[in-house]
N, CA, C, O and the ligand as a Tripos MOL2 file, in Angstrom:
@<TRIPOS>MOLECULE
protein
  289   287    73     0     0
PROTEIN
NO_CHARGES

@<TRIPOS>ATOM
      1 N          10.0830   -2.9980  -11.2770 N.3       1 MET1
      2 CA         10.8090   -3.1480  -10.0410 C.3       1 MET1
      3 C          10.8060   -1.9210   -9.2670 C.2       1 MET1
      4 O          11.2130   -0.8530   -9.7240 O.2       1 MET1
      5 N          10.3260   -2.0820   -8.0410 N.am      2 LEU2
      6 CA         10.4050   -0.9270   -7.0480 C.3       2 LEU2
      7 C          11.7170   -0.8030   -6.4670 C.2       2 LEU2
      8 O          12.3700   -1.7980   -6.1530 O.2       2 LEU2
      9 N          12.1500    0.4290   -6.3050 N.am      3 HIS3
     10 CA         13.4440    0.7900   -5.7010 C.3       3 HIS3
     11 C          13.2830    1.5020   -4.3390 C.2       3 HIS3
     12 O          14.2580    1.8850   -3.6910 O.2       3 HIS3
     13 N          12.0440    1.6550   -3.9510 N.am      4 SER4
     14 CA         11.8200    2.4170   -2.7290 C.3       4 SER4
     15 C          10.3440    2.1290   -2.2450 C.2       4 SER4
     16 O           9.4520    1.8480   -3.0460 O.2       4 SER4
     17 N          10.1500    2.2160   -0.9070 N.am      5 ILE5
     18 CA          8.8120    2.1380   -0.4000 C.3       5 ILE5
     19 C           8.4640    3.5170    0.1770 C.2       5 ILE5
     20 O           7.3960    3.6880    0.7640 O.2       5 ILE5
     21 N           9.3630    4.5020    0.0140 N.am      6 GLU6
     22 CA          9.0900    5.8010    0.5590 C.3       6 GLU6
     23 C           7.9800    6.4950   -0.2680 C.2       6 GLU6
     24 O           8.0020    6.5420   -1.4980 O.2       6 GLU6
     25 N           7.0090    7.0280    0.5030 N.am      7 PRO7
     26 CA          5.8880    7.6420   -0.2510 C.3       7 PRO7
     27 C           6.3520    8.8210   -1.1180 C.2       7 PRO7
     28 O           5.7610    9.0970   -2.1620 O.2       7 PRO7
     29 N           7.4000    9.5040   -0.6870 N.am      8 MET8
     30 CA          7.8030   10.7320   -1.4990 C.3       8 MET8
     31 C           8.3390   10.2600   -2.8240 C.2       8 MET8
     32 O           8.4600   11.0850   -3.7300 O.2       8 MET8
     33 N           8.6510    9.0790   -2.9990 N.am      9 ALA9
     34 CA          9.1280    8.5960   -4.4070 C.3       9 ALA9
     35 C           7.9750    8.4280   -5.3830 C.2       9 ALA9
     36 O           8.1830    8.3920   -6.5960 O.2       9 ALA9
     37 N           6.7320    8.3240   -4.8450 N.am     10 PHE10
     38 CA          5.5670    8.0290   -5.7240 C.3      10 PHE10
     39 C           4.4030    8.9420   -5.5860 C.2      10 PHE10
     40 O           3.5190    8.9290   -6.4430 O.2      10 PHE10
     41 N           4.3510    9.7330   -4.5580 N.am     11 ILE11
     42 CA          3.1840   10.6610   -4.2310 C.3      11 ILE11
     43 C           3.6490   12.0810   -4.4010 C.2      11 ILE11
     44 O           4.7340   12.4500   -3.9520 O.2      11 ILE11
     45 N           2.8120   12.8940   -5.0630 N.am     12 ALA12
     46 CA          3.0490   14.3110   -5.2940 C.3      12 ALA12
     47 C           3.3330   15.0370   -3.9780 C.2      12 ALA12
     48 O           2.6790   14.7750   -2.9680 O.2      12 ALA12
     49 N           4.2850   15.9260   -3.9910 N.am     13 PRO13
     50 CA          4.6230   16.6030   -2.6800 C.3      13 PRO13
     51 C           3.4460   17.3100   -2.0180 C.2      13 PRO13
     52 O           3.4050   17.3600   -0.7890 O.2      13 PRO13
     53 N           2.5010   17.8510   -2.7510 N.am     14 GLU14
     54 CA          1.3810   18.4410   -2.0560 C.3      14 GLU14
     55 C           0.3960   17.4840   -1.5710 C.2      14 GLU14
     56 O          -0.5750   17.8710   -0.9200 O.2      14 GLU14
     57 N           0.5960   16.2100   -1.8590 N.am     15 MET15
     58 CA         -0.3810   15.2510   -1.2800 C.3      15 MET15
     59 C           0.2670   14.4890   -0.0650 C.2      15 MET15
     60 O          -0.4300   13.7000    0.5730 O.2      15 MET15
     61 N           1.5320   14.6960    0.2590 N.am     16 LEU16
     62 CA          2.2350   13.8890    1.3590 C.3      16 LEU16
     63 C           1.6190   14.1840    2.6260 C.2      16 LEU16
     64 O           1.5950   13.3000    3.4830 O.2      16 LEU16
     65 N           1.0780   15.4090    2.8710 N.am     17 ARG17
     66 CA          0.5690   15.7730    4.1890 C.3      17 ARG17
     67 C          -0.8910   15.4140    4.3300 C.2      17 ARG17
     68 O          -1.4580   15.5550    5.4140 O.2      17 ARG17
     69 N          -1.5660   14.9160    3.1710 N.am     18 ALA18
     70 CA         -2.9340   14.4640    3.2990 C.3      18 ALA18
     71 C          -2.9760   13.3100    4.2500 C.2      18 ALA18
     72 O          -2.0150   12.5550    4.4000 O.2      18 ALA18
     73 N          -4.1420   13.1880    4.9050 N.am     19 VAL19
     74 CA         -4.3940   11.9860    5.7450 C.3      19 VAL19
     75 C          -5.1480   10.9440    4.9690 C.2      19 VAL19
     76 O          -6.1440   11.2220    4.3020 O.2      19 VAL19
     77 N          -4.6300    9.7020    5.0780 N.am     20 ALA20
     78 CA         -5.2580    8.5830    4.3880 C.3      20 ALA20
     79 C          -5.5500    7.4740    5.4130 C.2      20 ALA20
     80 O          -4.9960    7.4220    6.5110 O.2      20 ALA20
     81 N          -6.4780    6.5760    4.9620 N.am     21 LYS21
     82 CA         -6.7530    5.4830    5.8380 C.3      21 LYS21
     83 C          -6.2380    4.1650    5.2510 C.2      21 LYS21
     84 O          -6.4740    3.8230    4.0920 O.2      21 LYS21
     85 N          -5.5460    3.4750    6.0940 N.am     22 CYS22
     86 CA         -4.7800    2.2690    5.6120 C.3      22 CYS22
     87 C          -5.8450    1.1980    5.2010 C.2      22 CYS22
     88 O          -6.7570    0.8820    5.9650 O.2      22 CYS22
     89 N          -5.6840    0.6580    3.9640 N.am     23 PRO23
     90 CA         -6.7190   -0.3280    3.4950 C.3      23 PRO23
     91 C          -6.5690   -1.6800    4.2020 C.2      23 PRO23
     92 O          -7.4470   -2.5250    4.0270 O.2      23 PRO23
     93 N          -5.5520   -1.9340    4.9610 N.am     24 HIS24
     94 CA         -5.3790   -3.1940    5.7350 C.3      24 HIS24
     95 C          -5.8990   -3.0900    7.1310 C.2      24 HIS24
     96 O          -6.7860   -3.8540    7.5100 O.2      24 HIS24
     97 N          -5.3630   -2.1390    7.9450 N.am     25 CYS25
     98 CA         -5.8090   -2.0490    9.2910 C.3      25 CYS25
     99 C          -6.6750   -0.9440    9.7850 C.2      25 CYS25
    100 O          -7.1460   -0.9100   10.9210 O.2      25 CYS25
    101 N          -6.8740    0.0330    8.7880 N.am     26 GLY26
    102 CA         -7.7630    1.1060    9.0910 C.3      26 GLY26
    103 C          -7.1950    2.3080    9.7940 C.2      26 GLY26
    104 O          -7.8980    3.2880   10.0430 O.2      26 GLY26
    105 N          -5.9380    2.2340   10.1080 N.am     27 THR27
    106 CA         -5.2710    3.3620   10.7240 C.3      27 THR27
    107 C          -5.2540    4.6010    9.8570 C.2      27 THR27
    108 O          -5.0220    4.4870    8.6540 O.2      27 THR27
    109 N          -5.4830    5.7580   10.4010 N.am     28 GLU28
    110 CA         -5.4410    7.0220    9.6470 C.3      28 GLU28
    111 C          -4.1650    7.7820   10.0050 C.2      28 GLU28
    112 O          -3.9180    8.0220   11.1870 O.2      28 GLU28
    113 N          -3.3600    8.1620    9.0400 N.am     29 CYS29
    114 CA         -2.1750    8.8910    9.3100 C.3      29 CYS29
    115 C          -1.7810    9.6890    7.9750 C.2      29 CYS29
    116 O          -2.3550    9.4500    6.9120 O.2      29 CYS29
    117 N          -0.8050   10.6160    8.0880 N.am     30 ALA30
    118 CA         -0.3820   11.3450    6.9640 C.3      30 ALA30
    119 C           0.2940   10.3250    5.9410 C.2      30 ALA30
    120 O           0.9540    9.3480    6.2950 O.2      30 ALA30
    121 N           0.0500   10.6720    4.6970 N.am     31 MET31
    122 CA          0.5930    9.7460    3.6410 C.3      31 MET31
    123 C           2.1930    9.7350    3.7460 C.2      31 MET31
    124 O           2.8300    8.7320    3.4270 O.2      31 MET31
    125 N           2.7540   10.8030    4.1700 N.am     32 SER32
    126 CA          4.1910   10.7740    4.2760 C.3      32 SER32
    127 C           4.6840    9.8530    5.3800 C.2      32 SER32
    128 O           5.8730    9.5350    5.3920 O.2      32 SER32
    129 N           3.8710    9.4190    6.2810 N.am     33 ASP33
    130 CA          4.3050    8.5280    7.3920 C.3      33 ASP33
    131 C           4.0730    7.1040    7.0110 C.2      33 ASP33
    132 O           4.4910    6.2360    7.7780 O.2      33 ASP33
    133 N           3.4720    6.7730    5.9450 N.am     34 GLY34
    134 CA          3.2070    5.4500    5.5110 C.3      34 GLY34
    135 C           4.2920    4.8820    4.5090 C.2      34 GLY34
    136 O           5.3970    5.4120    4.3980 O.2      34 GLY34
    137 N           3.9220    3.8240    3.8250 N.am     35 VAL35
    138 CA          4.7760    3.1740    2.7910 C.3      35 VAL35
    139 C           3.9940    2.8280    1.5750 C.2      35 VAL35
    140 O           2.7770    2.6580    1.6420 O.2      35 VAL35
    141 N           4.6740    2.7160    0.4410 N.am     36 VAL36
    142 CA          4.0250    2.3590   -0.7880 C.3      36 VAL36
    143 C           4.6400    1.0660   -1.3950 C.2      36 VAL36
    144 O           5.8620    0.9340   -1.4600 O.2      36 VAL36
    145 N           3.8130    0.1530   -1.8190 N.am     37 GLY37
    146 CA          4.2420   -1.0560   -2.4180 C.3      37 GLY37
    147 C           3.4410   -1.4560   -3.5980 C.2      37 GLY37
    148 O           2.2860   -1.0470   -3.7210 O.2      37 GLY37
    149 N           4.0100   -2.2570   -4.4990 N.am     38 LEU38
    150 CA          3.2840   -2.8940   -5.6590 C.3      38 LEU38
    151 C           2.6320   -4.0890   -5.1100 C.2      38 LEU38
    152 O           3.2840   -5.0940   -4.8280 O.2      38 LEU38
    153 N           1.3420   -4.0030   -4.9500 N.am     39 LEU39
    154 CA          0.6320   -5.1140   -4.2820 C.3      39 LEU39
    155 C          -0.5120   -5.7330   -5.1190 C.2      39 LEU39
    156 O          -1.1000   -5.0720   -5.9760 O.2      39 LEU39
    157 N          -0.7920   -6.9540   -4.8580 N.am     40 HIS40
    158 CA         -1.9250   -7.6420   -5.5820 C.3      40 HIS40
    159 C          -3.1380   -7.6280   -4.6150 C.2      40 HIS40
    160 O          -2.9780   -7.7940   -3.4050 O.2      40 HIS40
    161 N          -4.2860   -7.4380   -5.1460 N.am     41 TYR41
    162 CA         -5.4950   -7.3590   -4.3400 C.3      41 TYR41
    163 C          -6.7200   -7.7340   -5.1970 C.2      41 TYR41
    164 O          -6.7190   -7.6590   -6.4260 O.2      41 TYR41
    165 N          -7.7480   -8.1360   -4.4640 N.am     42 ARG42
    166 CA         -8.9300   -8.5940   -5.1850 C.3      42 ARG42
    167 C          -9.9800   -7.3450   -5.2200 C.2      42 ARG42
    168 O         -10.2820   -6.7270   -4.1990 O.2      42 ARG42
    169 N         -10.4500   -7.0740   -6.3830 N.am     43 PHE43
    170 CA        -11.4380   -5.9750   -6.5260 C.3      43 PHE43
    171 C         -12.6020   -6.4920   -7.4310 C.2      43 PHE43
    172 O         -12.4030   -6.8600   -8.5890 O.2      43 PHE43
    173 N         -13.7470   -6.4960   -6.8730 N.am     44 GLU44
    174 CA        -14.9130   -7.0490   -7.5270 C.3      44 GLU44
    175 C         -14.6320   -8.4120   -8.1950 C.2      44 GLU44
    176 O         -14.8970   -8.6560   -9.3730 O.2      44 GLU44
    177 N         -14.0780   -9.2620   -7.3370 N.am     45 ASN45
    178 CA        -13.7100  -10.6630   -7.6940 C.3      45 ASN45
    179 C         -12.6760  -10.8020   -8.8150 C.2      45 ASN45
    180 O         -12.5330  -11.8410   -9.4580 O.2      45 ASN45
    181 N         -11.9680   -9.6900   -9.0050 N.am     46 GLU46
    182 CA        -10.9040   -9.7860  -10.0920 C.3      46 GLU46
    183 C          -9.5880   -9.4560   -9.3890 C.2      46 GLU46
    184 O          -9.5190   -8.5190   -8.5940 O.2      46 GLU46
    185 N          -8.5340  -10.2410   -9.6910 N.am     47 LEU47
    186 CA         -7.2460  -10.0240   -9.0860 C.3      47 LEU47
    187 C          -6.5470   -8.8570   -9.8430 C.2      47 LEU47
    188 O          -6.4100   -8.9200  -11.0640 O.2      47 LEU47
    189 N          -6.1180   -7.8240   -9.1420 N.am     48 ARG48
    190 CA         -5.4930   -6.6960   -9.7130 C.3      48 ARG48
    191 C          -4.1670   -6.4000   -9.0380 C.2      48 ARG48
    192 O          -3.9280   -6.9440   -7.9600 O.2      48 ARG48
    193 N          -3.2750   -5.5640   -9.6010 N.am     49 TYR49
    194 CA         -2.1140   -5.0940   -8.9010 C.3      49 TYR49
    195 C          -1.9350   -3.6110   -9.2100 C.2      49 TYR49
    196 O          -2.2840   -3.1360  -10.2900 O.2      49 TYR49
    197 N          -1.4290   -2.9560   -8.3180 N.am     50 SER50
    198 CA         -1.1100   -1.5290   -8.4610 C.3      50 SER50
    199 C          -0.1930   -0.9940   -7.2630 C.2      50 SER50
    200 O           0.1030   -1.7200   -6.3140 O.2      50 SER50
    201 N           0.1790    0.1680   -7.3660 N.am     51 LEU51
    202 CA          0.8190    0.8470   -6.2040 C.3      51 LEU51
    203 C          -0.1850    1.0450   -5.1780 C.2      51 LEU51
    204 O          -1.2180    1.6400   -5.4850 O.2      51 LEU51
    205 N          -0.0010    0.6030   -3.9510 N.am     52 VAL52
    206 CA         -0.9270    0.7210   -2.8700 C.3      52 VAL52
    207 C          -0.1610    1.4140   -1.6570 C.2      52 VAL52
    208 O           0.9580    1.0340   -1.3130 O.2      52 VAL52
    209 N          -0.8390    2.4550   -1.0350 N.am     53 TRP53
    210 CA         -0.2950    3.0030    0.1190 C.3      53 TRP53
    211 C          -0.8690    2.3570    1.3200 C.2      53 TRP53
    212 O          -2.0840    2.1660    1.3810 O.2      53 TRP53
    213 N          -0.0460    1.9960    2.3130 N.am     54 VAL54
    214 CA         -0.5000    1.4120    3.6260 C.3      54 VAL54
    215 C           0.2700    2.2240    4.6200 C.2      54 VAL54
    216 O           1.1680    2.9910    4.2710 O.2      54 VAL54
    217 N          -0.1240    2.0310    5.9700 N.am     55 CYS55
    218 CA          0.3590    2.8600    7.0180 C.3      55 CYS55
    219 C           1.7620    2.3580    7.5230 C.2      55 CYS55
    220 O           2.4940    3.1450    8.1230 O.2      55 CYS55
    221 N           2.1210    1.1520    7.3050 N.am     56 GLN56
    222 CA          3.4070    0.6430    7.7950 C.3      56 GLN56
    223 C           3.8200   -0.5660    7.0630 C.2      56 GLN56
    224 O           2.9760   -1.2370    6.4690 O.2      56 GLN56
    225 N           5.1890   -0.9160    7.0690 N.am     57 PRO57
    226 CA          5.5890   -2.0880    6.1690 C.3      57 PRO57
    227 C           4.8420   -3.3440    6.5320 C.2      57 PRO57
    228 O           4.5310   -4.1210    5.6300 O.2      57 PRO57
    229 N           4.5140   -3.6160    7.8540 N.am     58 LEU58
    230 CA          3.8160   -4.9100    8.1150 C.3      58 LEU58
    231 C           2.4300   -5.0440    7.4450 C.2      58 LEU58
    232 O           1.9400   -6.1440    7.1880 O.2      58 LEU58
    233 N           1.8190   -3.8570    7.1750 N.am     59 CYS59
    234 CA          0.5650   -3.8880    6.4490 C.3      59 CYS59
    235 C           0.6400   -4.2170    5.1010 C.2      59 CYS59
    236 O          -0.3580   -4.6470    4.5250 O.2      59 CYS59
    237 N           1.8890   -4.0410    4.4250 N.am     60 ILE60
    238 CA          2.0110   -4.5540    3.1130 C.3      60 ILE60
    239 C           1.8080   -6.0980    3.0870 C.2      60 ILE60
    240 O           1.1110   -6.6400    2.2290 O.2      60 ILE60
    241 N           2.4280   -6.7490    4.0350 N.am     61 LEU61
    242 CA          2.3020   -8.1910    4.1610 C.3      61 LEU61
    243 C           0.8780   -8.6080    4.3240 C.2      61 LEU61
    244 O           0.4310   -9.5960    3.7420 O.2      61 LEU61
    245 N           0.1580   -7.8470    5.1240 N.am     62 GLY62
    246 CA         -1.1510   -8.2440    5.4510 C.3      62 GLY62
    247 C          -2.0760   -7.9330    4.2720 C.2      62 GLY62
    248 O          -3.0250   -8.6910    4.0670 O.2      62 GLY62
    249 N          -1.8720   -6.8930    3.4970 N.am     63 PHE63
    250 CA         -2.7460   -6.4870    2.4870 C.3      63 PHE63
    251 C          -2.5570   -7.3220    1.1200 C.2      63 PHE63
    252 O          -3.4980   -7.5410    0.3570 O.2      63 PHE63
    253 N          -1.2930   -7.7450    0.9060 N.am     64 GLU64
    254 CA         -0.9180   -8.4270   -0.3300 C.3      64 GLU64
    255 C          -1.7710   -9.7970   -0.4300 C.2      64 GLU64
    256 O          -1.8740  -10.5420    0.5450 O.2      64 GLU64
    257 N          -2.3390  -10.0610   -1.6020 N.am     65 HIS65
    258 CA         -3.1220  -11.2160   -1.7650 C.3      65 HIS65
    259 C          -2.3580  -12.5350   -1.4450 C.2      65 HIS65
    260 O          -1.1990  -12.7260   -1.8120 O.2      65 HIS65
    261 N          -3.0490  -13.3770   -0.7750 N.am     66 ALA66
    262 CA         -2.3750  -14.6580   -0.2850 C.3      66 ALA66
    263 C          -1.7910  -15.4280   -1.3870 C.2      66 ALA66
    264 O          -0.7960  -16.1230   -1.1820 O.2      66 ALA66
    265 N          -2.3550  -15.3520   -2.5710 N.am     67 GLN67
    266 CA         -1.7940  -16.1860   -3.6720 C.3      67 GLN67
    267 C          -0.3950  -15.8040   -4.0240 C.2      67 GLN67
    268 O           0.3690  -16.5920   -4.5820 O.2      67 GLN67
    269 N          -0.0430  -14.4960   -3.6680 N.am     68 PHE68
    270 CA          1.3820  -13.9960   -4.0420 C.3      68 PHE68
    271 C           2.3120  -14.0730   -2.8290 C.2      68 PHE68
    272 O           3.4610  -13.6320   -2.8730 O.2      68 PHE68
    273 N           1.7640  -14.6670   -1.7090 N.am     69 MET69
    274 CA          2.6160  -14.7920   -0.4800 C.3      69 MET69
    275 C           2.8990  -16.2720   -0.2790 C.2      69 MET69
    276 O           3.3200  -16.6230    0.8240 O.2      69 MET69
    277 N           2.7230  -17.1080   -1.1650 N.am     70 GLY70
    278 CA          3.0410  -18.5050   -1.0740 C.3      70 GLY70
    279 C           1.9480  -19.3480   -0.4510 C.2      70 GLY70
    280 O           2.2170  -20.4540    0.0170 O.2      70 GLY70
    281 N           0.7310  -18.8540   -0.4360 N.am     71 HIS71
    282 CA         -0.3750  -19.5860    0.1880 C.3      71 HIS71
    283 C          -1.4300  -19.9600   -0.8020 C.2      71 HIS71
    284 O          -2.5670  -20.2330   -0.4170 O.2      71 HIS71
    285 N          -1.0740  -19.9830   -2.1390 N.am     72 ALA72
    286 CA         -2.0530  -20.2540   -3.2290 C.3      72 ALA72
    287 C          -2.7950  -21.4940   -2.9910 C.2      72 ALA72
    288 O          -3.6470  -21.8690   -3.7980 O.2      72 ALA72
    289 ZN         -2.0330   -0.3220    8.3780 Zn       73 ZN73
@<TRIPOS>BOND
     1     1     2 1
     2     2     3 1
     3     3     4 2
     4     3     5 am
     5     5     6 1
     6     6     7 1
     7     7     8 2
     8     7     9 am
     9     9    10 1
    10    10    11 1
    11    11    12 2
    12    11    13 am
    13    13    14 1
    14    14    15 1
    15    15    16 2
    16    15    17 am
    17    17    18 1
    18    18    19 1
    19    19    20 2
    20    19    21 am
    21    21    22 1
    22    22    23 1
    23    23    24 2
    24    23    25 am
    25    25    26 1
    26    26    27 1
    27    27    28 2
    28    27    29 am
    29    29    30 1
    30    30    31 1
    31    31    32 2
    32    31    33 am
    33    33    34 1
    34    34    35 1
    35    35    36 2
    36    35    37 am
    37    37    38 1
    38    38    39 1
    39    39    40 2
    40    39    41 am
    41    41    42 1
    42    42    43 1
    43    43    44 2
    44    43    45 am
    45    45    46 1
    46    46    47 1
    47    47    48 2
    48    47    49 am
    49    49    50 1
    50    50    51 1
    51    51    52 2
    52    51    53 am
    53    53    54 1
    54    54    55 1
    55    55    56 2
    56    55    57 am
    57    57    58 1
    58    58    59 1
    59    59    60 2
    60    59    61 am
    61    61    62 1
    62    62    63 1
    63    63    64 2
    64    63    65 am
    65    65    66 1
    66    66    67 1
    67    67    68 2
    68    67    69 am
    69    69    70 1
    70    70    71 1
    71    71    72 2
    72    71    73 am
    73    73    74 1
    74    74    75 1
    75    75    76 2
    76    75    77 am
    77    77    78 1
    78    78    79 1
    79    79    80 2
    80    79    81 am
    81    81    82 1
    82    82    83 1
    83    83    84 2
    84    83    85 am
    85    85    86 1
    86    86    87 1
    87    87    88 2
    88    87    89 am
    89    89    90 1
    90    90    91 1
    91    91    92 2
    92    91    93 am
    93    93    94 1
    94    94    95 1
    95    95    96 2
    96    95    97 am
    97    97    98 1
    98    98    99 1
    99    99   100 2
   100    99   101 am
   101   101   102 1
   102   102   103 1
   103   103   104 2
   104   103   105 am
   105   105   106 1
   106   106   107 1
   107   107   108 2
   108   107   109 am
   109   109   110 1
   110   110   111 1
   111   111   112 2
   112   111   113 am
   113   113   114 1
   114   114   115 1
   115   115   116 2
   116   115   117 am
   117   117   118 1
   118   118   119 1
   119   119   120 2
   120   119   121 am
   121   121   122 1
   122   122   123 1
   123   123   124 2
   124   123   125 am
   125   125   126 1
   126   126   127 1
   127   127   128 2
   128   127   129 am
   129   129   130 1
   130   130   131 1
   131   131   132 2
   132   131   133 am
   133   133   134 1
   134   134   135 1
   135   135   136 2
   136   135   137 am
   137   137   138 1
   138   138   139 1
   139   139   140 2
   140   139   141 am
   141   141   142 1
   142   142   143 1
   143   143   144 2
   144   143   145 am
   145   145   146 1
   146   146   147 1
   147   147   148 2
   148   147   149 am
   149   149   150 1
   150   150   151 1
   151   151   152 2
   152   151   153 am
   153   153   154 1
   154   154   155 1
   155   155   156 2
   156   155   157 am
   157   157   158 1
   158   158   159 1
   159   159   160 2
   160   159   161 am
   161   161   162 1
   162   162   163 1
   163   163   164 2
   164   163   165 am
   165   165   166 1
   166   166   167 1
   167   167   168 2
   168   167   169 am
   169   169   170 1
   170   170   171 1
   171   171   172 2
   172   171   173 am
   173   173   174 1
   174   174   175 1
   175   175   176 2
   176   175   177 am
   177   177   178 1
   178   178   179 1
   179   179   180 2
   180   179   181 am
   181   181   182 1
   182   182   183 1
   183   183   184 2
   184   183   185 am
   185   185   186 1
   186   186   187 1
   187   187   188 2
   188   187   189 am
   189   189   190 1
   190   190   191 1
   191   191   192 2
   192   191   193 am
   193   193   194 1
   194   194   195 1
   195   195   196 2
   196   195   197 am
   197   197   198 1
   198   198   199 1
   199   199   200 2
   200   199   201 am
   201   201   202 1
   202   202   203 1
   203   203   204 2
   204   203   205 am
   205   205   206 1
   206   206   207 1
   207   207   208 2
   208   207   209 am
   209   209   210 1
   210   210   211 1
   211   211   212 2
   212   211   213 am
   213   213   214 1
   214   214   215 1
   215   215   216 2
   216   215   217 am
   217   217   218 1
   218   218   219 1
   219   219   220 2
   220   219   221 am
   221   221   222 1
   222   222   223 1
   223   223   224 2
   224   223   225 am
   225   225   226 1
   226   226   227 1
   227   227   228 2
   228   227   229 am
   229   229   230 1
   230   230   231 1
   231   231   232 2
   232   231   233 am
   233   233   234 1
   234   234   235 1
   235   235   236 2
   236   235   237 am
   237   237   238 1
   238   238   239 1
   239   239   240 2
   240   239   241 am
   241   241   242 1
   242   242   243 1
   243   243   244 2
   244   243   245 am
   245   245   246 1
   246   246   247 1
   247   247   248 2
   248   247   249 am
   249   249   250 1
   250   250   251 1
   251   251   252 2
   252   251   253 am
   253   253   254 1
   254   254   255 1
   255   255   256 2
   256   255   257 am
   257   257   258 1
   258   258   259 1
   259   259   260 2
   260   259   261 am
   261   261   262 1
   262   262   263 1
   263   263   264 2
   264   263   265 am
   265   265   266 1
   266   266   267 1
   267   267   268 2
   268   267   269 am
   269   269   270 1
   270   270   271 1
   271   271   272 2
   272   271   273 am
   273   273   274 1
   274   274   275 1
   275   275   276 2
   276   275   277 am
   277   277   278 1
   278   278   279 1
   279   279   280 2
   280   279   281 am
   281   281   282 1
   282   282   283 1
   283   283   284 2
   284   283   285 am
   285   285   286 1
   286   286   287 1
   287   287   288 2
@<TRIPOS>SUBSTRUCTURE
     1 MET1         2 RESIDUE 1 A MET
     2 LEU2         6 RESIDUE 1 A LEU
     3 HIS3        10 RESIDUE 1 A HIS
     4 SER4        14 RESIDUE 1 A SER
     5 ILE5        18 RESIDUE 1 A ILE
     6 GLU6        22 RESIDUE 1 A GLU
     7 PRO7        26 RESIDUE 1 A PRO
     8 MET8        30 RESIDUE 1 A MET
     9 ALA9        34 RESIDUE 1 A ALA
    10 PHE10       38 RESIDUE 1 A PHE
    11 ILE11       42 RESIDUE 1 A ILE
    12 ALA12       46 RESIDUE 1 A ALA
    13 PRO13       50 RESIDUE 1 A PRO
    14 GLU14       54 RESIDUE 1 A GLU
    15 MET15       58 RESIDUE 1 A MET
    16 LEU16       62 RESIDUE 1 A LEU
    17 ARG17       66 RESIDUE 1 A ARG
    18 ALA18       70 RESIDUE 1 A ALA
    19 VAL19       74 RESIDUE 1 A VAL
    20 ALA20       78 RESIDUE 1 A ALA
    21 LYS21       82 RESIDUE 1 A LYS
    22 CYS22       86 RESIDUE 1 A CYS
    23 PRO23       90 RESIDUE 1 A PRO
    24 HIS24       94 RESIDUE 1 A HIS
    25 CYS25       98 RESIDUE 1 A CYS
    26 GLY26      102 RESIDUE 1 A GLY
    27 THR27      106 RESIDUE 1 A THR
    28 GLU28      110 RESIDUE 1 A GLU
    29 CYS29      114 RESIDUE 1 A CYS
    30 ALA30      118 RESIDUE 1 A ALA
    31 MET31      122 RESIDUE 1 A MET
    32 SER32      126 RESIDUE 1 A SER
    33 ASP33      130 RESIDUE 1 A ASP
    34 GLY34      134 RESIDUE 1 A GLY
    35 VAL35      138 RESIDUE 1 A VAL
    36 VAL36      142 RESIDUE 1 A VAL
    37 GLY37      146 RESIDUE 1 A GLY
    38 LEU38      150 RESIDUE 1 A LEU
    39 LEU39      154 RESIDUE 1 A LEU
    40 HIS40      158 RESIDUE 1 A HIS
    41 TYR41      162 RESIDUE 1 A TYR
    42 ARG42      166 RESIDUE 1 A ARG
    43 PHE43      170 RESIDUE 1 A PHE
    44 GLU44      174 RESIDUE 1 A GLU
    45 ASN45      178 RESIDUE 1 A ASN
    46 GLU46      182 RESIDUE 1 A GLU
    47 LEU47      186 RESIDUE 1 A LEU
    48 ARG48      190 RESIDUE 1 A ARG
    49 TYR49      194 RESIDUE 1 A TYR
    50 SER50      198 RESIDUE 1 A SER
    51 LEU51      202 RESIDUE 1 A LEU
    52 VAL52      206 RESIDUE 1 A VAL
    53 TRP53      210 RESIDUE 1 A TRP
    54 VAL54      214 RESIDUE 1 A VAL
    55 CYS55      218 RESIDUE 1 A CYS
    56 GLN56      222 RESIDUE 1 A GLN
    57 PRO57      226 RESIDUE 1 A PRO
    58 LEU58      230 RESIDUE 1 A LEU
    59 CYS59      234 RESIDUE 1 A CYS
    60 ILE60      238 RESIDUE 1 A ILE
    61 LEU61      242 RESIDUE 1 A LEU
    62 GLY62      246 RESIDUE 1 A GLY
    63 PHE63      250 RESIDUE 1 A PHE
    64 GLU64      254 RESIDUE 1 A GLU
    65 HIS65      258 RESIDUE 1 A HIS
    66 ALA66      262 RESIDUE 1 A ALA
    67 GLN67      266 RESIDUE 1 A GLN
    68 PHE68      270 RESIDUE 1 A PHE
    69 MET69      274 RESIDUE 1 A MET
    70 GLY70      278 RESIDUE 1 A GLY
    71 HIS71      282 RESIDUE 1 A HIS
    72 ALA72      286 RESIDUE 1 A ALA
    73 ZN73       289 GROUP 0 **** ****
């Protein structure tokens, strides 16, 4: 169970200022400005889940695999 989507709860302090590219929309911003969620995604045709950083809360909804958003 996640209790936060704040990057500082999951990402090492020295990494928070690093710039990352959102896997959903492609926006680049500091990791401290984004959010972290436990998301499902497809990798090499295999469904996986892990903590994923995205640039904003709406991108969590976009990146999460449809099967886990009630669209199976
Ligand atoms: Zn994004």
